[in-house]
C-alpha positions in Angstrom: 0.0 0.1 0.2 1.3 3.4 -1.1 0.8 6.7 0.9 -2.3 7.4 -1.3 -4.1 4.1 -0.1 -3.7 5.4 3.4 -4.9 9.3 2.6 -8.0 7.4 1.0 -8.7 5.8 4.4 -8.4 9.2 6.2 -10.7 10.9 3.9 -13.1 8.3 3.8 -13.1 8.0 7.3 -13.6 11.8 7.9 -16.3 11.7 5.3 -18.2 9.2 7.0 -17.7 11.1 10.3 -19.3 13.9 8.6 -22.2 12.0 7.2 -23.2 10.4 10.2 -23.0 13.6 12.5 -24.4 15.9 10.6 -28.1 15.3 10.7 -28.2 15.6 14.7 -25.9 18.3 14.7 -28.2 20.2 12.1 -31.3 19.4 13.8 -29.6 20.7 17.1 -28.6 23.8 15.2 -32.3 24.5 14.1 -33.6 23.8 17.3 -31.1 26.3 19.4 -31.8 28.8 16.7 -35.4 28.6 16.7 -35.5 28.8 20.6 -33.3 31.7 20.5 -35.0 33.8 18.6 -38.2 32.8 20.5 -36.4 33.8 23.5 -35.3 37.3 21.9 -38.7 37.9 21.0 -40.5 37.3 24.2 -37.3 38.4 26.3 -38.1 35.0 28.3 -34.5 33.9 29.5 -35.0 30.4 30.9 -32.3 27.8 30.4 -34.5 25.0 30.4 -36.4 26.5 27.6 -33.1 26.5 25.4 -31.6 23.1 26.6 -35.0 20.7 26.3 -35.8 21.4 22.4 -32.0 20.6 21.7 -32.3 17.4 23.1 -35.7 16.5 21.7 -34.4 17.6 18.2 -31.1 15.6 18.9 -33.5 12.2 19.9 -35.6 12.9 17.0 -32.5 13.3 14.6 -31.3 9.9 15.9 -34.5 8.3 15.1 -35.1 9.6 11.7 -31.6 9.3 10.6 -30.5 6.4 13.1 -30.6 3.6 10.3 -28.9 5.6 7.8 -26.1 6.3 10.4 -25.6 2.8 11.3 -25.6 1.8 7.6 -22.9 4.3 6.7 -20.7 3.0 9.9 -21.3 -0.4 9.1 -20.4 -0.1 5.2 -17.4 2.0 6.1 -16.5 -0.8 8.7 -16.5 -3.5 5.9 -14.8 -1.3 3.6 -12.3 -1.1 6.2 -12.0 -4.9 7.1 -12.0 -5.5 3.4 -8.8 -3.6 2.8 -7.0 -5.6 5.5 -5.5 -8.4 3.1 -3.9 -5.3 0.7 -2.0 -3.9 3.9 1.6 -4.8 3.2 5.0 -3.4 4.5 
């Protein structure tokens, strides 16, 4: 294996991490932005009001995109294990 193959491992690993984490992070960001706008409009400053919707959005994201996340990680793992015979010193 050359340096290009090892760089490909890193590239695919980073892509997988981004694709797996993005749905939950984007939903949490949207929930936080919505709550912040609501708090600014109503001048309600309650920490529970900011925290609970973010947790709910993260849980909803895991429920909605969980199958995609697990299948993406499983595909990456199978690909990495499939590359083991190609590793030579």
